[in-house]
C-alpha positions as CSV (number, residue, x, y, z in Angstrom):
1,M,11.1,-81.3,-66.3
2,H,8.5,-80.8,-68.7
3,L,7.7,-77.7,-70.7
4,D,4.2,-77.2,-68.8
5,D,5.8,-77.4,-65.5
6,V,8.3,-74.8,-66.3
7,I,5.6,-72.4,-67.7
8,S,3.7,-73.2,-64.4
9,R,6.6,-72.3,-62.4
10,V,7.2,-69.0,-64.4
11,R,3.7,-68.5,-63.9
12,N,4.0,-68.7,-60.2
13,L,7.0,-66.7,-60.3
14,K,5.2,-64.1,-61.8
15,N,2.4,-64.3,-59.4
16,V,4.6,-64.3,-56.5
17,R,6.4,-61.2,-57.9
18,K,3.1,-59.4,-58.6
19,E,1.8,-60.5,-55.0
20,R,5.4,-59.2,-53.8
21,F,5.2,-56.1,-55.7
22,V,1.4,-55.2,-54.3
23,D,2.8,-56.4,-50.7
24,V,5.8,-54.1,-51.0
25,G,3.4,-51.3,-52.3
26,V,1.2,-51.5,-49.4
27,V,3.6,-51.7,-47.0
28,V,5.2,-48.3,-48.6
29,L,1.9,-46.7,-49.0
30,A,1.2,-47.7,-45.3
31,M,4.3,-46.1,-44.0
32,L,3.8,-42.8,-46.2
33,I,0.5,-42.7,-44.9
34,A,1.4,-43.6,-41.4
35,Y,4.6,-41.0,-41.7
36,N,2.4,-38.3,-43.0
37,G,0.0,-38.7,-40.3
38,I,2.9,-38.7,-37.4
39,Y,4.7,-36.0,-39.0
40,L,1.3,-33.7,-39.3
41,T,0.3,-34.5,-36.0
42,T,4.0,-34.0,-34.5
43,L,4.1,-30.6,-36.6
44,A,0.8,-29.5,-35.0
45,R,1.9,-30.3,-31.4
46,K,5.1,-28.6,-31.9
47,D,3.5,-25.3,-33.3
48,A,0.8,-25.8,-30.1
49,L,3.6,-26.1,-27.7
50,R,5.5,-23.3,-29.3
51,R,2.5,-21.0,-28.9
52,K,2.0,-22.5,-25.3
53,L,5.3,-21.3,-24.5
54,S,5.3,-18.0,-26.0
55,I,2.1,-17.4,-23.9
56,D,4.0,-19.0,-20.7
57,I,7.1,-16.8,-21.2
58,R,4.9,-13.7,-21.4
59,K,2.9,-14.8,-18.1
60,V,6.3,-15.4,-16.3
61,V,7.6,-11.6,-17.4
62,L,4.2,-9.8,-16.5
63,L,4.3,-11.9,-12.9
64,K,8.0,-10.7,-12.6
65,E,6.6,-7.1,-13.5
66,I,3.6,-7.4,-10.8
67,N,6.2,-8.5,-8.1
68,I,8.3,-5.6,-8.8
69,L,5.3,-3.2,-8.7
70,K,4.2,-4.6,-5.4
71,Q,7.4,-4.6,-3.6
72,R,7.5,-0.6,-4.9
73,I,4.3,-0.2,-3.4
74,Q,5.1,-2.0,-0.4
75,S,8.4,0.2,0.0
76,I,6.4,3.3,-0.5
77,E,3.9,2.3,2.0
78,G,6.7,1.4,4.4
79,L,8.2,4.8,4.1
80,L,4.5,6.5,4.4
81,G,4.0,4.4,7.7
82,A,1.1,3.5,9.8
83,E,-1.7,5.7,10.1
84,K,-0.6,9.1,11.4
85,S,-2.8,11.6,13.7
86,E,-2.8,14.9,14.1
87,N,-1.3,15.1,17.3
88,D,1.6,13.0,15.4
89,L,2.0,15.9,12.9
90,I,1.6,18.4,16.0
91,K,4.4,17.0,17.6
92,V,6.8,16.6,14.7
93,V,5.9,20.3,13.3
94,S,6.6,21.5,17.0
95,D,10.0,19.8,17.0
96,L,11.1,21.3,14.0
97,A,9.8,24.6,15.1
98,A,11.8,24.5,18.3
99,K,15.0,23.5,16.6
100,N,14.6,26.4,14.2
101,Y,13.6,28.9,17.0
102,I,10.4,29.4,15.1
103,K,7.4,30.8,17.4
104,I,4.0,29.1,16.8
105,L,1.0,31.5,16.9
106,S,-1.5,29.2,16.4
107,T,-2.2,25.2,15.2
108,D,-5.5,24.3,13.4
109,P,-6.0,20.6,12.3
110,L,-7.6,20.4,9.2
111,P,-10.2,17.5,8.5
112,V,-7.8,14.1,7.4
113,K,-8.5,13.4,3.9
114,A,-9.4,9.7,3.2
115,Y,-8.4,7.8,-0.1
116,E,-9.1,3.9,-1.2
117,R,-5.7,3.3,0.8
118,Y,-4.2,6.6,2.0
119,G,-4.8,9.2,4.0
120,M,-3.2,12.8,4.6
121,V,-3.2,14.5,7.8
122,S,-3.0,18.4,7.5
123,L,-2.2,21.2,10.2
124,N,-2.6,24.9,9.4
125,L,0.1,26.7,11.1
126,K,0.6,30.7,11.9
127,I,4.4,31.1,12.7
128,V,6.5,34.3,13.1
129,R,10.4,34.7,12.8
130,T,12.9,35.9,10.9
131,Y,13.3,35.1,7.3
132,G,16.3,33.1,7.7
133,Q,14.7,31.1,10.3
134,I,11.6,30.5,8.5
135,G,13.5,29.4,5.5
136,K,15.7,26.9,7.7
137,F,12.3,25.5,9.2
138,I,10.6,25.0,5.4
139,K,13.8,23.1,4.5
140,D,13.7,21.0,7.3
141,I,10.0,20.5,6.7
142,E,10.6,19.3,3.2
143,T,13.6,17.0,4.0
144,S,11.6,15.5,7.1
145,A,11.5,11.5,7.2
146,F,7.9,12.0,8.1
147,L,7.3,12.6,4.7
148,L,6.1,16.1,5.4
149,H,4.9,18.3,2.6
150,I,3.9,21.9,2.2
151,D,0.3,22.4,0.8
152,K,0.2,26.4,0.8
153,L,2.5,29.1,1.9
154,H,1.5,32.5,2.7
155,I,3.8,35.3,3.9
156,K,2.7,38.4,5.5
157,T,4.9,41.4,7.1
158,H,3.7,44.4,9.2
159,Y,7.2,46.0,7.9
160,L,6.5,46.9,4.6
161,D,9.0,49.6,3.8
162,A,11.9,47.1,5.0
163,L,11.4,44.5,2.4
164,P,12.7,45.1,-0.9
165,V,10.0,43.1,-2.5
166,I,6.7,43.6,-1.3
167,A,4.7,41.1,-3.3
168,G,5.8,38.0,-5.2
169,Q,7.8,34.7,-5.0
170,F,10.8,34.2,-2.6
171,S,13.5,32.0,-3.7
172,E,14.9,29.5,-1.0
173,N,18.1,31.6,-1.0
174,Q,16.4,34.8,-0.1
175,L,14.6,33.1,2.6
176,T,17.6,31.7,4.2
177,D,20.3,34.5,3.6
178,N,20.0,37.0,6.2
179,T,21.9,39.4,4.4
180,L,19.1,39.8,1.8
181,L,16.5,40.7,4.4
182,P,17.0,42.6,7.8
183,E,17.0,40.5,10.8
184,T,14.6,42.9,12.6
185,V,11.8,41.9,9.8
186,K,9.6,39.3,11.2
187,P,6.9,38.3,9.0
188,E,3.9,36.1,9.9
189,V,3.7,33.3,8.1
190,G,0.6,30.9,7.4
191,I,1.4,27.8,6.1
192,I,-0.5,24.4,5.7
193,I,1.7,21.1,6.1
194,S,0.5,17.7,5.2
195,A,1.7,14.2,5.8
196,P,0.5,11.0,3.9
197,F,-0.1,7.5,5.7
198,V,-1.2,4.1,4.7
199,K,-4.8,3.5,6.3
200,T,-4.8,0.7,8.6
């Protein structure tokens, strides 16, 4: 081997090393660019998926709350029942009055109040009986399965000297306890009773 051959081989070897170094550098650089691109893309997708998951969780929670509210509305509407007429209300009130030995002097149906999905049928009654019986009648109205409620109550007596209190509020105990008011006092009571219903 000649010195020229050795020098040529050494130069070739240096060139091969330089080429390999450049090749390795290009491969490493390509890998870093690819890694950086893939990583950033993956990171962006991951963040987008997290945001979407958060929104989807909020939607599920809202849908559950909406379903709970719908169920509550349906149960309330079930309690209210279908459309009620004045005759339905008169029958229920008459049955409660008979149960409590209440004498009905007059029944005047009031105009039906209509709302968007609901309505209210009302009845103006004039009744007479003892305070105890009237108190029990009022209690039965307020606890009726027909969901009756009293809009207005007016008590008038013709025996003012027999009353311990001429004007004012009477508690439920005073109305149901016959020892507080004499049985001979039979007040005339004006009462407006209403019942809500779901419009069909």
